[in-house]
C-alpha positions as CSV (number, residue, x, y, z in Angstrom):
1,M,-0.1,0.4,-0.3
2,K,1.7,3.8,-1.5
3,N,1.1,6.4,1.0
4,T,0.5,9.2,-0.8
5,R,0.9,12.3,0.7
6,T,-3.4,14.0,1.2
7,L,-3.6,18.5,1.7
8,I,-6.6,20.4,2.6
9,G,-6.9,23.8,1.3
10,R,-10.1,26.4,-0.4
11,V,-10.2,26.6,-4.2
12,V,-8.9,30.6,-5.1
13,S,-8.8,29.4,-8.7
14,D,-11.4,28.1,-10.9
15,K,-10.4,29.2,-14.5
16,R,-8.4,27.3,-16.3
17,A,-10.5,23.9,-17.6
18,K,-10.4,20.8,-15.8
19,T,-7.4,22.7,-12.7
20,V,-8.5,24.7,-10.0
21,T,-5.7,26.6,-7.4
22,V,-5.6,25.9,-4.5
23,L,-4.6,27.8,-1.7
24,V,-3.0,25.4,1.7
25,E,-2.0,27.8,4.9
26,R,-0.4,26.3,7.6
27,R,1.0,27.6,10.8
28,V,4.7,27.0,11.9
29,T,7.3,28.2,14.2
30,H,9.4,30.4,13.4
31,E,13.1,28.9,13.5
32,L,14.7,32.2,15.3
33,Y,11.9,34.4,17.5
34,G,9.9,30.9,18.0
35,K,6.1,33.4,17.1
36,I,4.3,31.4,15.4
37,V,3.3,32.4,11.5
38,G,1.5,32.0,9.2
39,R,2.8,30.3,5.5
40,S,0.3,29.7,2.6
41,R,1.4,28.1,-1.3
42,K,-0.8,26.8,-3.4
43,Y,-1.1,24.0,-5.7
44,H,-2.6,23.3,-9.6
45,A,-5.1,20.8,-9.1
46,H,-6.5,18.7,-11.6
47,D,-10.7,18.1,-11.1
48,E,-11.5,16.7,-14.1
49,K,-15.2,17.4,-14.3
50,G,-15.0,20.9,-12.8
51,E,-17.0,20.0,-10.3
52,Y,-15.0,22.6,-7.2
53,H,-15.1,26.4,-7.5
54,L,-14.8,29.0,-5.8
55,G,-14.2,29.3,-1.7
56,D,-14.5,25.2,-1.4
57,L,-12.8,23.5,0.5
58,V,-11.2,21.4,-0.6
59,E,-8.9,18.0,0.1
60,I,-6.0,17.4,-2.4
61,A,-3.3,14.5,-2.8
62,E,-0.3,14.0,-4.7
63,G,-0.3,11.8,-7.8
64,R,2.2,10.7,-11.0
65,P,2.4,14.4,-12.9
66,I,-0.5,15.7,-15.3
67,S,1.7,19.3,-16.2
68,K,4.5,21.1,-15.6
69,T,2.9,22.8,-12.8
70,K,0.2,20.2,-11.7
71,S,0.9,16.5,-10.2
72,W,-2.0,17.0,-7.3
73,V,-6.0,16.0,-8.1
74,V,-8.4,17.0,-5.8
75,T,-9.5,13.2,-4.2
76,K,-12.8,15.3,-2.7
77,L,-15.2,18.6,-1.0
78,L,-14.6,18.6,2.8
79,Q,-16.9,21.3,3.4
80,K,-18.9,23.7,0.1
81,A,-18.4,28.2,-0.3
82,Q,-20.6,30.1,1.2
83,I,-23.3,31.9,-0.7
84,V,-22.5,35.7,0.9
């Protein structure tokens, strides 16, 4: 059984075909000052059917490279975006 990396983040762009941009935020301790700081990174994730939209909380899993920048796949929807 292969252990794949999974991350949880929010969809910040769904403009591209079959691709969503997911912003993953994490909190880490600063090496020198010990203060807890927020770090974030954007990942391009594969969305075959185009079912995930802006603001959705999703889980992404690492997979084979699909394109130059895309090697993650959206596995499931955790929370739908709230309409304000």
